[in-house]
C-alpha positions in Angstrom: 87.4 133.4 130.1 89.3 136.7 129.7 86.1 138.6 130.7 86.2 136.7 134.0 89.8 137.4 134.5 89.2 141.1 133.8 86.3 141.2 136.3 88.4 139.7 139.0 91.2 142.1 138.2 88.8 145.1 138.5 87.3 143.8 141.8 90.7 143.5 143.6 92.0 146.9 142.6 90.3 149.0 145.3 91.8 146.8 148.0 95.4 146.5 146.9 96.5 150.0 146.0 99.7 150.9 147.9 103.0 152.6 147.2 106.0 150.4 146.3 107.7 151.5 149.5 105.8 152.9 152.4 105.8 156.7 152.5 106.8 157.0 148.8 104.8 158.1 145.8 103.9 155.5 143.2 106.7 155.5 140.6 106.3 156.7 137.0 106.5 153.9 134.4 107.7 154.3 130.8 107.5 151.5 128.3 109.4 152.0 125.0 108.8 149.4 122.3 110.8 149.6 119.1 109.2 147.9 116.0 111.1 145.0 114.3 114.3 145.9 116.1 116.6 142.8 115.9 118.7 141.3 118.7 121.9 142.6 117.1 120.7 146.0 116.0 122.0 148.1 118.9 125.4 148.6 120.5 124.6 146.9 123.8 123.9 143.7 121.8 126.9 143.8 119.6 126.2 146.2 116.7 129.3 148.0 115.5 127.5 149.7 112.6 124.6 151.5 114.3 125.5 154.3 116.7 123.3 154.0 119.7 125.0 156.1 122.5 121.8 156.6 124.5 121.0 152.9 124.5 124.6 152.2 125.4 124.2 154.4 128.4 120.9 152.8 129.3 122.6 149.4 129.3 125.5 150.6 131.4 123.2 152.2 134.0 120.5 149.5 133.9 119.8 145.8 133.7 120.4 144.3 130.2 118.5 141.0 129.5 120.1 138.4 127.3 117.1 136.0 127.3 114.1 138.2 126.9 111.4 137.2 124.4 108.5 138.8 122.6 105.3 136.8 123.0 105.0 136.6 119.2 107.3 136.9 116.2 105.1 139.7 114.7 103.7 143.0 115.8 100.1 142.5 116.9 100.6 139.3 119.0 103.2 140.9 121.2 101.2 144.0 121.7 98.2 142.0 122.9 100.3 140.1 125.4 102.3 143.0 126.8 99.2 145.1 127.4 97.0 142.3 128.9 99.6 140.1 130.6 98.0 137.1 128.9 98.9 134.8 126.0 97.4 136.5 122.9 96.0 133.1 121.9 93.4 133.5 124.7 91.7 136.1 122.5 91.5 133.9 119.4 93.8 132.9 116.6 93.3 136.2 114.8 95.8 137.7 117.2 98.6 135.2 116.3 99.7 137.3 113.4 99.5 141.0 112.3 96.0 142.4 112.3 95.4 143.4 108.7 93.9 146.7 107.7 92.2 145.4 104.6 90.5 142.1 105.6 90.4 142.7 109.4 89.6 146.4 109.5 86.7 145.9 111.9 88.6 143.6 114.3 90.6 144.6 117.3 91.5 143.9 120.9 88.2 143.3 122.7 87.1 146.1 124.9 86.4 143.6 127.6 90.1 142.8 127.8 91.7 144.5 130.8 94.9 146.4 129.9 97.7 147.5 132.1 96.8 151.1 131.2 93.3 150.6 132.6 94.7 149.0 135.8 97.1 151.9 136.3 94.5 154.5 135.3 92.1 153.2 137.9 94.7 153.4 140.6 95.4 157.1 140.0 98.0 157.1 137.2 97.8 159.5 134.3 98.2 157.4 131.2 99.3 158.2 127.6 100.3 156.5 124.5 102.2 158.0 121.5 103.0 155.8 118.6 101.7 152.6 116.9 98.6 150.9 118.2 97.9 148.0 115.7 95.2 146.5 117.8 92.2 148.1 116.0 91.7 150.5 113.2 88.9 152.8 114.3 86.9 153.7 117.4 86.0 152.3 119.7 88.8 149.7 119.3 91.4 152.4 120.0 93.7 153.3 122.9 91.4 156.0 124.3 88.9 153.2 125.2 91.6 150.9 126.6 92.9 153.0 129.4 94.9 155.8 127.8 94.0 159.3 128.8 95.7 160.7 125.7 96.8 159.0 122.4 98.5 160.4 119.3 99.8 158.2 116.6 98.8 155.6 114.0 96.3 152.7 114.3 97.8 150.6 111.5 100.9 148.5 111.4 103.0 150.2 108.8 102.1 153.8 107.8 104.2 156.2 105.8 106.6 157.7 108.3 106.2 161.1 106.7 102.7 161.4 105.2 101.1 159.1 107.8 99.0 157.3 105.1 98.3 153.7 105.7 98.6 150.9 103.1 94.9 151.3 102.1 95.5 155.0 101.3 93.7 156.2 104.5 94.8 159.1 106.7 96.2 157.4 109.8 97.4 159.9 112.4 95.0 160.1 115.4 94.4 162.2 118.4 92.3 159.9 120.6 89.1 159.2 118.6 89.6 161.5 115.6 92.0 161.9 112.8 94.3 164.8 113.4 97.1 164.9 110.9 100.5 166.4 111.8 103.6 167.1 109.7 106.8 165.5 110.6 108.7 162.2 110.8 106.8 159.7 112.9 109.7 159.1 115.4 110.1 162.8 115.9 106.4 163.4 116.5 106.2 160.5 118.9 109.1 161.8 120.8 107.8 165.4 120.9 104.4 164.3 122.3 106.1 162.0 124.9 108.4 164.8 126.2 105.5 167.2 126.3 103.5 164.7 128.3 106.3 164.2 130.8 106.7 167.9 131.3 103.0 168.5 131.6 102.5 165.6 134.0 105.2 167.0 136.4 104.3 170.7 136.2 100.5 170.6 135.9 99.1 167.2 137.0 101.3 166.1 139.8 100.3 162.4 139.7 102.4 159.4 138.7 102.2 158.6 135.0 102.3 155.6 132.7 103.7 156.4 129.3 103.7 153.9 126.5 105.9 154.7 123.5 105.5 152.1 120.7 107.6 153.4 117.9 106.8 152.7 114.2 110.6 152.5 113.4 112.2 150.4 112.2 109.2 148.9 110.5 108.8 149.4 106.8 108.4 151.5 104.8 112.1 151.9 105.3 112.4 155.7 105.4 114.9 157.9 107.1 114.2 161.4 108.6 115.6 162.9 105.5 113.5 161.0 103.0 110.2 162.3 101.6 106.8 160.9 101.8 105.5 158.7 98.9 102.0 157.6 99.9 99.0 159.7 99.0 95.4 159.5 100.2 93.4 157.1 98.1 96.4 155.0 97.0 96.8 151.3 97.3 100.1 150.0 98.9 99.4 146.3 99.5 102.1 145.1 97.1 105.8 145.6 97.6 105.3 149.4 97.3 104.5 149.1 101.0 108.2 148.9 101.6 108.9 152.5 100.3 110.6 153.8 97.2 114.2 152.6 96.9 117.0 152.8 94.4 118.7 149.8 95.9 117.5 146.7 97.7 120.3 146.8 100.2 118.5 148.4 103.2 121.5 148.7 105.6 122.0 152.5 105.3 118.2 153.2 105.6 117.7 151.0 108.6 120.9 152.4 110.3 119.4 155.9 110.2 116.1 154.6 111.6 117.8 152.7 114.5 119.7 155.8 115.3 116.5 157.9 115.2 115.0 155.6 117.9 118.2 156.0 119.9 118.0 159.8 119.6 114.4 159.6 120.8 115.5 157.8 123.9 118.1 160.4 124.5 115.4 163.1 124.5 113.2 161.1 126.9 116.1 160.6 129.3 117.0 164.3 129.1 113.4 165.2 130.0 113.4 162.9 133.0 116.6 164.5 134.3 115.4 168.0 133.6 112.2 167.4 135.5 114.2 165.7 138.4 112.1 162.5 138.2 114.7 160.0 136.9 114.9 158.3 140.3 111.1 158.1 140.5 110.8 156.4 137.0 111.0 152.8 135.9 111.8 152.7 132.2 111.8 149.5 130.0 113.1 149.4 126.5 112.3 146.4 124.3 111.2 145.3 120.8 108.0 143.7 119.6 109.7 140.9 117.7 113.0 140.1 116.0 114.2 141.9 112.9 113.8 141.1 109.2 117.1 140.0 107.6 115.7 139.6 104.1 112.3 140.3 102.5 110.6 139.0 99.4 111.7 140.9 96.3 115.4 140.7 97.0 115.6 143.2 99.9 118.4 142.4 102.2 120.7 143.7 104.9 117.6 145.0 106.7 118.3 144.2 110.3 120.5 142.1 112.5 119.6 139.3 114.9 123.2 138.7 115.8 124.0 135.0 116.3 120.3 134.0 116.3 118.7 131.7 113.7 115.7 133.1 111.8 113.9 136.4 111.6 110.6 138.1 112.1 107.7 135.6 111.6 109.9 132.7 112.7 109.6 130.8 116.0 113.4 130.3 116.0 115.2 132.6 118.3 115.7 135.3 115.7 111.9 135.8 115.5 111.4 136.5 119.2 114.5 136.9 121.3 114.7 140.7 121.6 117.0 143.4 123.1 115.5 144.5 126.4 116.9 146.9 129.1 115.4 147.9 132.5 116.5 151.2 133.9 115.6 152.8 137.3 118.4 155.0 138.8 119.0 154.2 142.4 116.8 151.1 142.3 118.0 148.8 139.6 121.6 147.9 139.9 123.6 147.9 136.6 124.3 144.5 135.3 123.2 141.6 133.0 120.4 139.1 133.5 120.2 135.7 131.8 116.8 134.9 133.3 114.2 133.7 130.7 111.6 136.5 130.5 108.8 137.6 128.2 106.7 140.5 127.0 103.6 139.5 129.0 105.7 139.7 132.2 105.6 143.5 131.9 101.9 143.8 133.0 102.4 142.2 136.4 105.7 143.9 136.8 104.2 147.3 136.3 101.3 146.5 138.5 103.7 145.5 141.3 105.8 148.6 140.7 102.6 150.7 141.3 102.0 148.8 144.5 98.9 146.9 143.3 99.7 143.6 145.1 100.2 140.0 144.2 96.5 139.3 143.7 96.8 140.8 140.2 99.7 138.6 139.1 97.9 135.4 140.1 95.3 136.1 137.4 97.8 136.5 134.5 100.1 134.3 132.4 103.1 136.6 132.9 105.0 136.9 136.1 106.2 139.8 138.2 109.8 140.7 137.4 110.2 143.3 140.1 112.1 141.0 142.6 114.5 140.2 139.8 114.9 143.9 138.9 115.4 145.2 142.4 117.0 142.2 144.2 118.3 139.9 141.5 115.9 137.2 142.6 115.6 134.3 140.0 112.5 133.6 138.1 110.7 130.4 139.1 111.0 127.6 136.5 108.2 127.7 133.9 107.4 126.4 130.4 106.8 129.1 127.7 105.0 128.8 124.4 104.9 130.5 121.0 102.5 129.8 118.1 101.9 131.5 114.8 99.8 129.7 112.3 101.6 126.3 111.8 104.8 127.4 113.6 105.1 126.4 117.2 107.8 126.4 119.9 108.2 125.4 123.5 110.9 126.6 125.9 111.7 124.8 129.2 114.9 125.9 130.8 117.8 125.2 128.5 115.6 123.2 126.1 113.6 124.5 123.2 111.4 122.5 120.8 110.5 123.9 117.4 107.8 122.4 115.1 107.0 124.0 111.8 104.3 122.7 109.5 104.6 119.1 108.7 108.3 119.0 109.5 109.6 116.7 112.3 110.0 118.5 115.6 113.5 119.9 116.4 115.1 120.1 119.8 117.9 122.5 120.7 120.0 123.0 123.8 120.1 126.8 124.0 122.7 126.8 126.8 125.3 125.7 124.2 123.6 126.3 120.9 121.9 129.7 120.8 122.0 129.6 117.0 119.8 126.5 117.0 122.1 124.6 114.7 122.3 121.1 116.3 119.0 119.3 116.3 119.0 116.8 119.2 115.5 115.5 118.7 116.5 111.9 117.8 118.9 111.8 120.7 116.3 112.7 123.3 112.9 111.3 122.2 111.4 111.2 125.7 112.1 114.9 126.1 110.6 115.6 122.7 107.5 113.6 123.6 107.1 115.4 126.9 107.4 118.9 125.4 105.0 118.0 122.6 102.5 116.9 125.3 102.9 120.2 127.2 102.4 122.1 123.9 99.2 120.2 123.2 97.9 120.8 126.7 98.7 124.5 126.5 97.0 124.8 123.1 93.9 123.1 124.5 93.9 125.4 127.5 94.2 128.7 125.6 91.7 127.5 122.9 89.1 126.9 125.5 89.7 130.2 127.3 89.2 132.3 124.2 85.8 133.8 123.4 85.4 133.5 119.7 
């Protein structure tokens, strides 16, 4: 099914390319995705311990979302959805959790899948990605073959931030299709290449660009810019050594430095946009791929903060997938707060619309175009949203959310008054539970039959 969708998408492109506003150039688009950043990890969402002045500024000048969700409670699922605009389940159950570099080394996002990078590339955008891929471990299942003109970063999900060695002891710092190791802290390298790309695009290329910046931070191993590397080529880091070398299991100070490094990176990106006089021609979205870890097996704690939300990364409770998200576009997006229910896969149709690619594209996707919301404050049409990871499932319909985990009885929460998912109302509203379970079953049947496995 997704091959058919991709073919339709490709066929309509030549006929819908147009600027967002007549007479204007297509805007630049930047997507910054932090890794494992929890709902309460940054200042705009209530953190008083992590200093995030640049994110604070972004929230003051942009639109801060209070009800934005990642498509999955883990890395790989959300990355599939945000790049394709489709539920990751359409590509098979393998994409419901993290793509492993040991048992799934030869798997990756199918090349037949149409990414937003390919769509924008075909419409004249220069495209680049600097950071974490986690959708394939070797060519051709790499960004260079999925629409990105230039890629530097890691293919795996959790490399050493300093030595750039993955959990299997392999070198894991790529330039397009080849290993090209660099010295430096991953966040700093990602930022350097991003700034260089912005400057080069403006001075040398002269076309609009799409820049995807998926950070490795704050994913483990929990390492600050001042720490040293610990992984070496040929090593095996598939036990708790994957987390790094630590003298304490309280990760608060480590993660604080990592959060602040991501904030500093944003500051450098914003400075580059202003120095190149393109801030007003650039839509920038900052988000996270899933909620944060609060604790981790082995006694590790005080890792991240999900604020008032229940659960953490890997959970389908709100702490696993409600994430901090800010949209910024000076002169276009009015500063404010949006309580609209939105999701990672909405970014594809939003970026396509921003580039002037027309409504025909959005009709082929699961996500919806958020541009009317961003520019005009238009509400999102009512819809039902779904999450699934292994035996954990959830359904969201307006204020209501149903959670079903394993063999446990379904739980029902009214998020309008219970964002912490404390009061289970399932026994009080059996008809609603039955209806949501039926919708979940219908969705599961639909995505299962659309996947090509």
